[in-house]
N, C-alpha and C positions, 0 to 999 in steps of 0.2 A: 360655485364660482370657479372660474378657470384660474389655475395656478400659473404664475409667471416666473421668469428667471430670478426675480428679486426675492421670491418666497420659496425657492427650491424647485419650482416647476421648470418645464423645458423653455429654452430660449429659442423662439421661432424666428428664423431668418431665411431670406431668399438668396440663392447663389447669384452673384453678379459677375458680369464679364468685364475684366480689366485688360484693356489692350486686345490683341487679336488671338492670344493663345493661353490666357490665364483666367481662372475663375477665382473669385474671392468671396469670403463669408465674414461678415462683421460679428463681433462678440460684444455684448453689453459690458461697459467699462466696470461697473460695480461688481457684476457677476465674475468677471475675469480677475479683478483685484482680490476678491475673496478666495480665489484659487491660486493666488500667487502667479498670475499670468500678467505680464507687462510687455510693453514694446521691446522687441528683440528676443522674447522667450521662444525657444525652439519647441516645436510640437511634433509628435508622431501621429499620423492618421492611419488607423488600421481598418480594413474592411472586415466586418464581423456579421455574417449571416445577413439579416435584413437591416443593418444599421452600420454607421461609421463610428468608431471609437477614437477619441482624441486623448493623448497622454503626453504630459510635458517630458521633454527629453532630459531636462536637468535633474529629474528624480529617478532616472533609470537605474542608478546604482545606490539608491537610498538604503541606509542601513536599518534593517528591522531589528529592534531590540526587545528583549524580554528580561524582566528583573524578577528574581525569585528570592523571597525572604525565608532562608533556611530555618530561622528561629521559630517559625509558626508551623512547621511540618515535621511529622515523624519521618524516619528514614525512608520508609516505603513510599510515602506520599511525595517526598522530595524527588525520588527517582522518577515517579510518574509525572511530576511537574516539568522536569528537565526533558523527558521524552515528549511531552505535550508541546513544549516551546519549540522543540526541533520540528515536530510534525506540522506546527503552525507556520513554519517557514522563517523562524528567527535567524538572522545572520549573526547576532551577538546575544549571548545569554549571560547575564550577570547574576551570580549566586552569592548572596550576602548573609553573613552570620555575625551580628553585632557583638555577640558574646564569644565568638570563635567557634569553628567547626569541631565537633567531636570526632575522634578517630573513625568511628563507624560512619558518620555523615560524609567525611572526606573520602573514605574508601568507596562508599556507594556512589557519590557524585562523580568521582574520576573514573570509576569503572563504567558507569553509564555513558559518560562522554566518550570513552574509548570505543564503546560499542556503536557509536553513531557515525555513519559514513560522512567523511569530510569535515568533522569538527575536531578542534584541538584546544587545549588550555593555553591561552595566550598570556594571561597574567594570574599570579597566584600569591595570596598572602594568608596570614592566619585567619582573616575574617572575610575573605572574598575569593571567588574564582570568576575569571572572565573567560568565556568560551567563545571562539570565533569560527565562522564557517570558512573553509578553503574551497568550497564548491564553486565552479563556474558553470552556470546553467547552460551555456552554449556547448559545453563538453559532456553534458548528460543526455543520454538517450533513454526515454522511458521504455521504448520497445526493446532495447538491448537489456534493460534491467528486468523486464518481463521474461526474456529468454533465459537470463541467469537464474531467475526464480524457478522457471520450469526445469532447468538442468539440475537444480538442487532438490526441489520438492519431490519430483517423481522418483528419482533413484533412491532418495531417502525412504520413501514409502516402500519401494521394492525391497530394500535392504532390511527394513524393520520386520517385514513379513518373513524374510529369510532367517533373521535372527531368532524369531519365534519357532520356526520349523526346526531349526538346528539346535535350539536351546543354548545359543551362544550369548552369554550375558555380557562379555566384554565387547563383542561386536555391537550388541544392542546399546551399550553405553555410548560408544562412539557415534552411532547413528543418531541418538537423541541429542548429542552435542551440536549436530549440524543445524538444529532448529534456530540457534542463535544467529547463524549466517542468513537464514531466511528472514528472520525478524529484522535484521539490519537493512536488508534490501527492501522489504515492505515498508519500513519507516521512511526510506528514501523516496519511494514512489508516493507515499502519503504526503510527504513534505512538498514535493514538486507539484502534485495535484492541487494542494491548497494554494500554493503560490500562483498557479495558473488562474485559480478562481478569483483571487484578489488583485491581480496585476496583469493587465493585458500585455505588457511588455514581455512578461515571462513566456507567453505563448510564442512570441516571435523568436525568443532565444532558444526555446526548446523545439521550435519548428513543429508545433502541434496546434490543436484547437481544443476547446473545452469538451466537446463530445468525445474526441479521441482520448483526451486525458482522463475523463470520467470512465470510459471503457477500460482503459489500462489500469486504473485504480481498482475497479471492480474485479478484473481478472486477477490482479495481484493479490487482492483480499482472498479470493478462492484458493489460489496456490498457497498462500500462507496457512490457510486452514488445512489443506492437504498435508502440509508439513506437520501441523499440530497433530493430525490424526496419526501420522507416522511416528511421532514422538510417543503418543499414547499406546500405539501397538508395541513399540520397543520396550515400554515399561512392563508389559505383560511377561516378558522373559523371566524377570526376577521373581515373579509370583506364581508361575505355573509349576505344578509338582513334577512334571516331566514334559519333554517335547510331545506334540500331538502325534498320534499314530499315523500310519501311511495314508489311509483313506481321508482322514480329517485334514492332514497336512496338504495333500494334493488338492482337496477342495478349497482350502483357504488360499493357497497360492494361485489357483485358477481364478477364483472370484476376485482376488485383489488385483490380478493382472487385468481382468475385464473392467474393473472400476477405473483403473488408471487409463485404460483404453478410452473410456468416456471422456476423460480429461484431455488426452492427446488429440482425439478426434475433434473436440470442440476448439482446441487451440489451433488446430490445422485449418480452421474455417469451414467445418462441415457440421453445422449445428443440427440439422435435421437428423442425420445419422447418429450424432452424439446423443440426442434425446431418445432415439429408438434404443440405443445401447443402454442408456440409463434405465429405461423401463425393463429391459431384459435382465440386467444385473440385479435390480431390486427384486424381481420375481424369483430369480435363481437363489438369491440370498434367503428369501422366505422359505423356500423348499429345503435348502441346506440347513437352515436353522432347526427344522424339525428333526432332521437326521442327526444333527449335532447333539441334541438333548437325549436322543436314544443311544448314541454310541460315543459321546464325547468324554465319558468317564469323569474323573475328578476335576478335570479342567474345563468342563462344559460351560460353567458360568463365565470363566475368563474368555473362552473362545466366543461366547455369545457377545461379550463386550467388543471383542476384536471384529466380529462381523458387523456390529453397529458402526465401528470406525470405517469399515469398507463401504458400508451403505452410504455413509455421509460423504465419503470420497466420491462415489458415483454421483451423488447429488451436487457436490461442488462442481463436477464436470458439467452437469446439466445446467447449473447456474451460469457457467461460462458460455454454454451454448445459447442460452436465452439472451445474454448480453450481446453476443455476436449476431444473433437474429435481429435484435433491435437496431443495431448499427446498419445491418443490411437493409432493413426496412426504411430507415431514415435516408440512406444513400440511394435508395431506389433499386437495390439489388434484388435477386430472385427470392 
């Protein structure tokens, strides 16, 4: 049976000519009232691929709220809930504790909020925290955020390898700390991507579309993983018995640079070359891996783990290339 507007199906209407220069489309009264549309209600009409999307103007600044009951979660899960509410696009996050926050809970909650871009504690009592967003979507550029991620993740990876080769534990510690900055930017991309998915108005404010936002989210995810690999590489410094010898060190630095080259080539819009480079890096890593276990000494196992981080970095670059290739195909590119 064909569904109609009264049971959630489409409302089929024909465009009418009103006067000499205006088209009109009628809306079923009951259907409109269920959606709080009344005479005088303003509407935005957006072109979206093969359809038109209509959104009420009066809800353009609607407050998205999330409420978290701190009494039901351990501290670690409370942190994850706050992060999830942020990533889901909440403008206001209310954290409630009917019996009062423990010192550990309050520290964890406020520390998490401090690490979220554009969020601040607006109200605070012994039993509640109200967090509000200061972000203006019109002032956020997903492409610029991707550029910032690139400028953080790739140098972080390079410096982590340098710390291993030099055996510099303090430098490695500082490198690992940069991962928090990368996580903050990735959380911002995730947040804006989700908002684009659920609100067509957000696309207009961000001057993007769903395919572009999805592409940027996927790229941001891969750069976040590159930074994670850099953090893992930096952690090796404190565990290695001594810095790698000259031949091993040179090989590690060269292969890491080649893996980062896969990422940069993909980000520069050359997916075919990036995929070719990925294959070459993976092959070279396999050959070097055999050399490593012959000549790597006491640190062979650790450096094997490092090579796996480098391999994954190259694959992250390949993943970016595949995303770029998909966009080119959709857009009719070469």
